[in-house]
Each structure stands twice: as C-alpha cells, then as structure tokens.
Backbone bond lengths (Angstrom), bond angles and torsions (degrees), N, CA, C in turn:
res aa  C-N    CA-C-N  psi(-1)  N-CA   C-N-CA  omega(-1)  CA-C   N-CA-C  phi
1 M - - - 1.463 - - 1.517 109.87 -
2 T 1.332 116.75 128.11 1.463 120.61 -179.52 1.522 110.66 -69.08
3 I 1.334 115.64 161.68 1.463 120.13 178.91 1.530 110.59 -63.09
4 E 1.345 116.35 -32.76 1.465 120.46 177.66 1.528 110.94 -65.44
5 A 1.331 116.36 -40.17 1.464 120.52 178.59 1.527 110.53 -67.91
6 Q 1.325 116.58 -36.97 1.463 120.54 177.58 1.530 110.51 -64.46
7 A 1.331 116.62 -41.96 1.467 120.87 179.16 1.526 110.38 -62.80
8 A 1.341 116.09 -42.14 1.466 120.39 179.15 1.528 110.64 -63.86
9 L 1.340 116.70 -39.24 1.463 121.65 178.71 1.524 110.49 -65.02
10 A 1.327 116.31 -46.08 1.459 121.00 -179.99 1.528 110.65 -61.92
11 E 1.321 115.71 -44.18 1.465 120.48 179.87 1.522 111.22 -61.74
12 E 1.329 116.69 -45.00 1.462 120.52 -179.03 1.520 111.67 -65.59
13 F 1.342 116.95 -38.43 1.465 120.02 178.82 1.526 110.59 -63.60
14 V 1.329 116.58 -47.53 1.468 120.68 179.97 1.533 109.99 -63.46
15 R 1.319 117.34 -39.15 1.470 120.45 178.83 1.531 110.16 -61.24
16 G 1.328 116.67 -38.58 1.458 120.31 178.03 1.520 112.16 -64.98
17 V 1.338 116.99 -39.37 1.467 121.13 178.14 1.523 110.19 -65.29
18 V 1.324 116.22 -44.23 1.468 120.87 178.61 1.524 110.03 -59.78
19 R 1.324 116.51 -41.11 1.457 121.08 179.76 1.530 110.50 -63.41
20 C 1.333 116.31 -40.30 1.468 120.63 179.28 1.526 111.84 -64.37
21 F 1.335 116.86 -31.75 1.452 121.41 177.37 1.532 111.28 -75.71
22 G 1.328 116.96 -12.06 1.458 120.34 -178.72 1.511 113.30 71.63
23 I 1.332 116.53 28.44 1.467 121.62 -177.55 1.520 109.96 -100.25
24 D 1.319 115.73 133.99 1.463 121.32 177.16 1.529 107.89 -85.16
25 A 1.303 117.00 101.00 1.469 120.79 -175.78 1.524 109.86 -147.45
26 T 1.320 114.53 159.36 1.461 121.82 177.31 1.524 109.08 -100.94
27 V 1.327 116.70 132.12 1.463 122.10 178.99 1.526 108.59 -115.80
28 S 1.318 115.88 129.24 1.464 120.64 -179.95 1.523 109.16 -140.39
29 S 1.329 116.44 164.60 1.464 120.30 179.48 1.519 110.32 -139.03
30 T 1.318 115.59 149.53 1.455 122.24 175.80 1.520 108.26 -134.06
31 I 1.330 115.73 160.96 1.464 121.21 -179.76 1.521 109.21 -125.92
32 D 1.315 115.85 127.17 1.458 122.05 175.22 1.524 106.99 -122.21
33 E 1.344 115.64 98.48 1.459 121.79 -172.49 1.528 109.14 56.98
34 E 1.336 119.22 -114.03 1.463 121.39 179.76 1.522 111.76 -102.22
35 H 1.324 116.47 16.93 1.468 121.63 -176.63 1.523 109.45 -107.33
36 I 1.337 116.72 119.84 1.463 122.59 179.79 1.526 109.06 -99.29
37 R 1.324 116.34 127.22 1.458 120.97 177.82 1.527 109.24 -118.31
38 V 1.318 116.14 123.61 1.460 122.06 177.24 1.523 107.85 -111.39
39 S 1.334 116.56 126.96 1.463 121.40 -177.12 1.515 110.86 -117.20
40 V 1.337 114.97 138.42 1.465 122.18 176.00 1.522 107.23 -117.91
41 D 1.326 116.47 123.01 1.465 120.82 -178.55 1.517 110.17 -132.19
42 G 1.326 115.87 140.71 1.460 120.98 179.29 1.512 110.51 159.56
43 D 1.320 116.06 -175.77 1.463 121.26 178.37 1.527 110.24 -84.23
44 A 1.321 115.80 150.91 1.468 122.18 175.76 1.527 112.83 57.03
45 V 1.337 116.62 35.66 1.468 119.31 178.41 1.526 111.48 -87.83
46 G 1.326 117.06 0.32 1.463 120.28 -179.43 1.515 113.02 -58.92
47 Y 1.336 117.98 -26.59 1.464 120.73 178.09 1.523 111.52 -62.47
48 L 1.326 116.48 -25.50 1.464 120.35 179.71 1.532 111.87 -85.62
49 I 1.328 117.08 -3.83 1.464 121.12 177.68 1.523 109.73 -94.95
50 G 1.325 115.98 -51.74 1.456 120.32 177.32 1.519 113.32 80.02
51 H 1.321 115.13 174.76 1.458 121.57 -179.58 1.518 110.50 -65.01
52 Q 1.334 116.13 120.41 1.466 122.40 -179.81 1.528 112.04 55.15
53 G 1.337 116.51 31.55 1.458 120.27 175.45 1.518 114.99 77.11
54 S 1.338 117.20 15.09 1.468 119.65 -175.49 1.524 112.38 -64.47
55 T 1.337 117.49 -39.47 1.465 120.17 -177.72 1.522 111.62 -72.41
56 I 1.331 116.76 -44.54 1.466 119.32 -179.71 1.527 110.92 -64.88
57 D 1.322 117.45 -35.44 1.464 120.30 177.54 1.529 110.82 -66.16
58 A 1.343 116.38 -39.79 1.466 119.86 178.33 1.527 110.35 -66.80
59 L 1.348 116.59 -40.53 1.461 120.68 178.46 1.526 110.68 -62.81
60 Q 1.319 116.14 -41.22 1.464 120.08 179.00 1.523 111.10 -64.20
61 E 1.321 117.34 -42.24 1.466 120.90 -179.12 1.531 110.76 -66.78
62 L 1.321 117.40 -40.25 1.464 120.66 177.61 1.527 110.94 -64.15
63 T 1.329 115.95 -42.67 1.467 120.40 179.78 1.524 110.45 -63.09
64 R 1.330 116.40 -43.41 1.461 121.35 178.86 1.533 110.53 -61.78
65 T 1.325 116.57 -41.61 1.460 120.85 -179.61 1.527 111.34 -63.84
66 V 1.332 116.67 -43.03 1.465 120.55 179.14 1.524 110.73 -61.06
67 V 1.338 116.71 -44.95 1.466 120.88 -179.40 1.522 110.74 -64.72
68 Q 1.324 116.72 -43.57 1.461 120.14 -178.35 1.525 112.23 -64.73
69 R 1.315 116.70 -37.87 1.466 119.86 -178.75 1.519 111.84 -71.64
70 R 1.331 117.26 -29.09 1.465 120.45 -179.26 1.530 111.96 -86.95
71 S 1.331 116.33 -19.88 1.455 119.88 -177.13 1.521 110.81 -95.65
72 E 1.308 116.83 133.40 1.460 121.20 -178.20 1.518 112.49 -67.57
73 E 1.330 117.73 -29.99 1.458 121.28 -176.64 1.521 112.84 -100.96
74 G 1.309 117.32 14.93 1.458 120.18 175.82 1.508 114.64 94.30
75 G 1.326 119.21 -18.79 1.453 121.53 176.61 1.509 113.40 85.79
76 G 1.338 114.62 159.70 1.450 120.44 178.25 1.519 111.07 -82.19
77 R 1.294 116.27 178.96 1.456 121.44 179.08 1.527 109.04 -75.33
78 V 1.330 116.78 131.74 1.461 121.73 -175.85 1.526 110.27 -115.32
79 N 1.335 115.51 130.23 1.465 121.49 176.84 1.520 108.01 -126.47
80 V 1.325 116.70 130.37 1.461 121.78 178.26 1.527 108.86 -114.07
81 D 1.327 116.10 128.08 1.459 121.13 178.78 1.525 108.78 -122.17
82 V 1.330 115.88 145.60 1.460 121.53 179.40 1.523 109.20 -128.74
83 G 1.319 115.95 118.19 1.460 120.66 175.97 1.513 114.59 58.57
84 G 1.335 117.30 28.40 1.467 120.31 179.98 1.513 114.53 74.04
85 Y 1.332 116.97 17.25 1.469 121.16 -178.21 1.526 112.61 -58.63
86 R 1.328 117.04 -43.90 1.462 120.43 -175.89 1.531 110.93 -60.88
87 A 1.330 116.71 -43.01 1.465 120.47 -179.38 1.525 110.57 -66.53
88 R 1.333 117.31 -40.87 1.466 120.41 179.31 1.531 110.82 -64.69
89 R 1.324 115.71 -42.20 1.470 119.23 -179.77 1.522 110.94 -66.65
90 A 1.331 117.27 -40.54 1.465 120.54 178.68 1.526 110.55 -61.35
91 A 1.332 116.60 -41.24 1.465 120.22 179.28 1.525 111.07 -66.45
92 A 1.336 116.31 -40.67 1.458 120.13 178.97 1.530 111.17 -67.02
93 L 1.331 116.54 -39.36 1.459 120.31 177.07 1.522 111.65 -63.17
94 A 1.335 116.28 -41.67 1.468 120.54 179.37 1.521 110.42 -62.23
95 Q 1.322 116.39 -43.73 1.467 120.78 179.67 1.526 110.54 -63.51
96 F 1.338 116.21 -41.98 1.458 120.00 -179.31 1.530 111.26 -68.17
97 A 1.337 117.30 -40.48 1.466 121.07 179.41 1.529 110.73 -62.14
98 Q 1.323 117.19 -38.76 1.458 120.50 176.97 1.521 110.78 -62.96
99 K 1.324 116.37 -41.89 1.464 121.66 -179.80 1.526 111.03 -62.98
100 V 1.338 116.28 -45.89 1.467 120.40 -179.22 1.525 110.71 -66.34
101 A 1.338 117.79 -39.19 1.463 120.78 178.74 1.518 110.37 -60.65
102 H 1.328 116.75 -41.61 1.470 120.53 178.72 1.531 110.34 -65.10
103 E 1.340 116.91 -41.69 1.467 120.39 179.37 1.523 111.11 -64.93
104 D 1.337 117.23 -36.23 1.461 120.92 178.23 1.522 110.91 -61.47
105 L 1.329 115.60 -42.64 1.459 119.75 179.37 1.525 110.81 -64.03
106 E 1.313 116.47 -36.68 1.465 120.42 179.97 1.528 111.55 -72.37
107 A 1.344 115.94 -45.33 1.462 120.45 -174.47 1.523 113.13 -83.98
108 G 1.343 117.03 -26.73 1.455 120.12 -178.48 1.515 113.37 75.92
109 E 1.347 117.62 17.68 1.458 121.03 -179.81 1.527 109.74 -131.39
110 P 1.344 117.11 145.88 1.474 120.27 179.26 1.517 111.45 -70.37
111 Q 1.319 115.36 154.75 1.458 120.68 176.50 1.525 108.97 -131.47
112 A 1.323 115.71 136.55 1.463 121.56 179.46 1.522 109.65 -97.11
113 L 1.325 116.49 132.13 1.447 120.89 174.19 1.520 109.21 -85.58
114 E 1.322 116.58 168.21 1.454 118.99 179.79 1.525 110.78 -69.95
115 P 1.316 118.99 159.61 1.468 121.23 176.94 1.523 111.56 -56.79
116 M 1.345 116.44 138.16 1.459 122.12 179.95 1.519 109.09 -135.11
117 D 1.335 115.18 160.21 1.454 118.12 173.33 1.528 108.94 -78.19
118 A 1.324 116.67 172.03 1.466 121.18 -174.23 1.522 112.18 -60.16
119 A 1.338 116.99 -38.44 1.464 120.62 -178.43 1.521 111.55 -62.19
120 D 1.336 117.31 -41.22 1.460 120.69 179.63 1.523 111.31 -72.33
121 R 1.336 116.47 -37.77 1.469 119.39 -178.00 1.519 112.50 -66.49
122 E 1.323 117.26 -29.97 1.464 121.20 -174.48 1.522 112.84 -56.18
123 G 1.330 117.33 -41.85 1.455 119.53 -173.57 1.517 114.95 -81.79
124 V 1.340 117.72 -19.22 1.465 120.44 -175.01 1.532 113.12 -64.75
125 P 1.353 120.29 -48.00 1.467 119.66 -178.84 1.527 113.83 -58.19
126 D 1.338 117.68 -40.70 1.463 120.16 -179.29 1.519 111.38 -60.41
127 V 1.328 115.77 -43.02 1.466 120.24 -178.83 1.525 110.93 -70.46
128 A 1.338 116.25 -48.33 1.463 120.15 -176.99 1.524 111.99 -66.48
129 N 1.334 116.92 -41.92 1.463 120.59 -177.12 1.526 113.13 -70.46
130 A 1.338 116.35 -11.26 1.458 119.47 176.05 1.524 110.66 -69.36
131 H 1.335 116.54 -18.06 1.466 121.16 176.32 1.527 108.83 -83.60
132 D 1.297 117.12 122.13 1.457 121.32 178.15 1.524 109.11 -63.76
133 G 1.324 117.05 127.00 1.453 120.47 179.33 1.516 113.55 98.73
134 V 1.364 117.10 10.41 1.465 120.75 -179.34 1.523 109.63 -130.57
135 S 1.325 116.53 141.35 1.463 121.78 175.05 1.530 108.48 -133.80
136 T 1.322 116.33 167.30 1.464 120.10 -179.27 1.524 110.86 -132.61
137 S 1.328 114.87 159.56 1.462 121.28 173.57 1.515 108.02 -148.72
138 S 1.325 116.31 154.81 1.462 121.57 175.55 1.517 108.34 -107.27
139 E 1.321 116.02 134.94 1.457 120.90 -177.47 1.518 110.30 -133.25
140 G 1.326 115.87 159.52 1.451 121.06 179.05 1.520 112.01 86.72
141 D 1.310 116.40 179.41 1.461 123.57 -179.24 1.517 109.72 -118.42
142 D 1.340 115.65 146.42 1.464 120.58 176.83 1.534 109.94 -60.03
143 P 1.311 119.16 142.07 1.468 127.26 6.40 1.528 113.74 -90.91
144 H 1.333 116.89 15.69 1.463 120.31 -177.90 1.527 112.64 -107.85
145 R 1.316 117.18 20.29 1.460 121.34 -179.99 1.527 109.45 -72.67
146 Y 1.335 116.52 140.17 1.461 120.69 -175.12 1.518 110.70 -140.65
147 V 1.324 115.88 164.93 1.461 122.66 -179.96 1.526 109.24 -102.68
148 V 1.337 115.43 137.41 1.462 121.45 174.67 1.528 107.68 -114.39
149 I 1.320 116.08 129.19 1.465 121.32 178.22 1.527 108.09 -101.46
150 H 1.352 115.73 121.57 1.465 121.88 -174.36 1.532 110.74 -112.38
151 P 1.330 116.98 138.97 1.462 118.85 168.93 1.525 108.89 -79.00
152 T 1.326 117.91 136.46 1.459 120.77 178.54 1.523 108.90 -69.31
153 P 1.344 118.54 131.89 1.468 121.03 -179.12 1.527 111.84 -51.52
154 G 1.320 114.75 133.23 1.467 119.82 177.31 1.506 114.45 88.83
155 R 1.359 118.13 -8.63 1.446 120.51 -178.25 1.517 113.15 -106.79
156 A 1.326 117.00 -16.02 1.458 119.58 -177.55 1.517 111.13 -72.95
157 R 1.322 115.13 142.40 1.464 120.57 177.14 1.511 108.56 -92.21
158 E 1.350 117.23 160.83 1.445 121.37 -179.91 1.520 109.34 -66.91
159 G 1.311 115.88 134.08 1.455 120.05 -178.98 1.513 111.56 -97.12
160 S 1.291 114.89 -158.86 1.456 120.07 -176.09 1.514 111.31 -106.17
161 G 1.322 118.40 30.06 1.455 123.18 172.40 1.511 113.75 59.86
162 E 1.335 115.76 -114.07 1.447 120.90 -174.68 1.520 112.40 -60.07
163 A 1.318 117.26 -35.93 1.473 120.07 -178.87 1.514 110.49 -63.30
164 E 1.341 116.32 -43.03 1.455 119.79 -179.70 1.523 111.11 -68.02
165 E 1.352 116.61 -35.93 1.452 119.88 177.62 1.517 110.50 -64.20
166 G 1.341 115.04 -35.93 1.459 119.47 178.04 1.507 111.57 -64.11
167 V 1.341 116.99 -40.20 1.468 120.70 178.28 1.507 110.36 -62.19
168 S 1.352 116.27 -44.93 1.463 120.43 -178.88 1.518 111.11 -63.53
169 A 1.346 116.47 -42.52 1.456 120.08 -178.81 1.520 110.98 -66.44
170 A 1.331 116.20 -37.52 1.467 120.19 -178.34 1.507 111.83 -62.19
171 R 1.353 116.69 -30.14 1.454 119.79 -177.06 1.522 112.67 -72.44
172 H 1.337 116.90 -8.14 1.460 119.85 178.97 1.524 111.02 -101.98
173 G 1.328 116.59 5.17 1.458 120.34 176.00 1.513 110.76 -82.17
174 S 1.315 116.07 -172.15 1.466 119.71 177.66 1.516 108.71 -143.75
175 E 1.348 115.30 143.83 1.453 119.94 -179.31 1.517 108.19 -146.82
176 E 1.303 117.26 129.51 1.469 121.12 -177.31 1.509 109.42 -112.42
177 S 1.311 116.09 129.31 1.461 121.34 179.46 1.517 110.50 -70.47
178 T 1.353 116.57 142.62 1.456 120.87 177.47 1.517 111.66 -104.72
179 D 1.300 117.38 2.96 1.458 122.29 179.41 1.517 108.79 -90.33
180 E 1.349 117.93 101.40 1.460 120.84 -173.77 1.517 111.93 -63.87
181 E 1.321 117.02 -36.29 1.457 118.59 -178.79 1.521 110.62 -67.52
182 A 1.346 116.25 -40.16 1.466 119.35 178.05 1.513 110.29 -67.26
183 D 1.359 116.61 -37.79 1.462 120.75 178.75 1.519 111.37 -56.86
184 A 1.329 116.49 -35.19 1.454 120.17 -175.27 1.512 113.32 -72.82
185 A 1.349 117.21 -22.62 1.457 118.61 -173.14 1.503 115.30 -122.26
186 E 1.342 118.46 -20.04 1.453 118.98 -171.91 1.512 112.96 -79.71
187 P 1.358 118.39 146.13 1.465 121.43 175.05 1.511 109.49 -88.10
188 A 1.345 116.88 62.51 1.454 120.31 -171.20 1.515 111.75 -91.60
189 G 1.371 113.78 169.85 1.441 119.74 169.74 1.499 116.04 87.74
190 S 1.335 120.06 23.89 1.446 120.12 179.76 1.515 111.77 -92.65
191 S 1.329 116.54 -12.24 1.449 120.25 170.03 1.516 106.35 -105.51
192 P 1.357 119.04 155.87 1.449 119.66 -177.12 1.516 113.83 -54.88
193 D 1.352 118.75 -36.32 1.457 119.23 179.59 1.518 111.70 -93.67
194 G 1.332 117.82 -7.30 1.447 121.17 174.88 1.504 114.63 79.03
195 S 1.350 119.56 -10.75 1.451 121.60 -169.88 1.511 113.67 -68.76
196 D 1.330 118.08 -44.51 1.460 120.82 -176.29 1.522 111.75 -63.21
197 L 1.321 116.94 -47.61 1.452 119.69 -177.30 1.510 112.44 -79.56
198 T 1.323 118.54 -22.90 1.451 119.75 173.90 1.515 109.46 -63.48
199 A 1.341 116.25 -44.44 1.458 120.64 178.17 1.517 111.07 -63.21
200 A 1.328 116.36 -43.67 1.466 120.15 178.94 1.519 110.41 -64.28
201 G 1.324 117.09 -39.38 1.459 120.69 179.79 1.512 112.01 -66.17
202 D 1.350 116.59 -38.22 1.457 119.26 178.19 1.514 111.27 -61.70
203 E 1.342 117.03 -41.77 1.465 120.45 179.39 1.525 110.64 -63.91
204 L 1.337 117.44 -41.97 1.460 121.43 179.98 1.528 110.61 -64.82
205 D 1.342 116.61 -39.94 1.466 119.83 179.52 1.515 111.48 -67.80
206 D 1.348 116.96 -37.07 1.458 119.57 176.24 1.523 111.35 -61.77
207 D 1.344 116.07 -40.93 1.459 119.72 179.17 1.526 110.52 -65.70
208 A 1.347 117.12 -38.40 1.459 121.03 -177.43 1.517 111.45 -67.22
209 H 1.348 116.77 -32.00 1.453 119.74 -179.33 1.521 111.41 -86.17
C-alpha cells in the first residue's frame, strides 16, 4: 500500500469516528516523507481531545493500528491532531522545560517531569539542552517513561535552600482539574502536578476562542 493510500485510509477512519461523535468538523491529511498527519478542525472538537489528551491519544493509536493492519509493510508514522492541540501542547511543554532548566541551575538538583509519550518527550531535550549547564535523560519504561533534567556538575548556582526543595517536592504531587470543559481542550499535565501547564493551556485556549 502506497503512503498516499495509507493517508487516505487514515483520513477516512478518523472521519468516520468524528461522524460517530456527531461533531461537525473538517478532516484532512497531509504527507511529509513517510509521516502521515491527519487534522480535525471545527467547533466543539474538544470532546475528541479529552482530559490531558487521553481521547486524542487513543484516536491516534487506533488510526495507526488500522493503517498498520491494512498495509503490508507496516505503514508510515501516523499523527492525529485535533484543533491544533498538538502544537499548543508542544509550545507549552517547551515553555515548561525552559522554566525547569532555569530552576535546576538555581537549585543545583535534578528534577523529574511527569511521564510522557514518545512524541512529547522528543521536544524536551532540545529545549532544555539549549541552556548551558543542563543535560537530560529519559528514565523508566513506557507508558511511564519520563524525562529528568539535570544541572551539569559545577555549573549550578546556589539556590534558595528550603524554597527550592519545596518547588522540587511540589512537582511530584498530583492535581486533577474539575473543570470538564477545560479538560476537553487544555494541553495540561506536562508537569507532575499539572499546575504550570494547566495555566499555560488555559491562556492558549482563551486565545483560540
């Protein structure tokens, strides 16, 4: 099966799911080398995103499975985006990674981010490593694999002691949003407690509306 046929299959499958949800939206697909991107755009598409992207991730995995099963060679890489969610989340992750890298330099201690899928983890090292004196590593096993941002020995500046320890400890907590409408659209949950990216996601959603 050609990459064009795979893209058409992926697009048609996603269009069928959107139809089942009863959502008025436009579904389109593009091809970048061996990478298939399917986009869903329209009003009230937040239901296809879900809390912390759970629905869109499931839709993407189902679409990928359908393409792989129909393709003799396993199929190309499939990415599904809804209402620009992926771009908003990537921007929020980049902003958060920069913040954590700066805090690492101040505190002199590594900080672990919450578990992410491979797509989210890919962009974090590039952003964090742009800070001189910071490195990253991935630890754990999928689906609980996470990124740790480390200050390079000898480059960290003195922090504020207990205050910095409090920041590090807070990132290992957990907080669940009770706003169902925000859950459907926000790119939340990229920090362990979700607070930093929830705020960033709310601002992005306000701009989008």
